Structures are given as structure tokens and as C-alpha cells.
C-alpha positions in Angstrom: 32.1 11.1 -33.4 32.2 8.9 -36.5 28.4 8.4 -36.2 27.9 12.2 -36.5 30.2 12.3 -39.5 28.3 9.5 -41.2 25.0 11.3 -40.5 26.3 14.6 -41.8 27.7 12.9 -45.0 24.3 11.2 -45.5 22.5 14.4 -45.1 24.7 16.2 -47.7 24.1 13.3 -50.1 20.3 13.7 -49.6 20.6 17.5 -50.0 22.6 17.0 -53.2 20.0 14.6 -54.6 17.2 16.9 -53.7 18.9 19.8 -55.4 19.5 17.7 -58.4 15.8 16.7 -58.6 14.8 20.3 -58.1 17.0 21.4 -61.0 15.7 18.5 -63.2 12.0 19.0 -62.4 11.4 22.0 -64.8 13.0 20.1 -67.7 10.9 17.0 -67.0 7.7 19.1 -66.7 8.4 21.0 -69.9 9.2 17.7 -71.7 6.0 16.1 -70.4 3.9 19.1 -71.4 5.5 19.0 -74.9 4.6 15.3 -75.2 1.1 16.0 -74.0 0.7 18.8 -76.6 1.9 16.5 -79.4 -0.5 13.7 -78.2 -3.4 16.1 -78.1 -2.7 17.4 -81.6 -2.4 13.8 -82.9 -5.8 12.9 -81.3 -7.4 16.0 -82.7 -6.1 15.3 -86.2 -7.3 11.7 -86.1 -10.7 12.8 -84.8 -11.0 15.3 -87.7 -9.9 12.5 -90.1 -12.6 10.2 -88.7 -15.3 12.9 -88.9 -14.6 13.7 -92.6 
């Protein structure tokens, strides 16, 4: 009986973690894309500066 209770509680913890990650993923992705965009702009600016 206690084994099943432990298993159930473990599963709920895993589900909670998965839901948390699922909620967090879009924010992480948007932040990552934002960083990539800034880096790309910086590289383009330096490249233009070198070419001049």
C-alpha cells in the first residue's frame, strides 16, 4: 500500500516538474532567440566596421 502511495507521489512530482519545464520552455526559447539576434547584429556591425 505504501509502495503505491510513494510511486504515485513520485509520479505527481515528475508531472509537476514536466509541467514547469513546459511552461518555462517558451520563455527560454524567446530569450535564446533574443540573445542570438543581438549576437548576430553585433557580428554584422563588426564585420561592416572591418570592411570600411
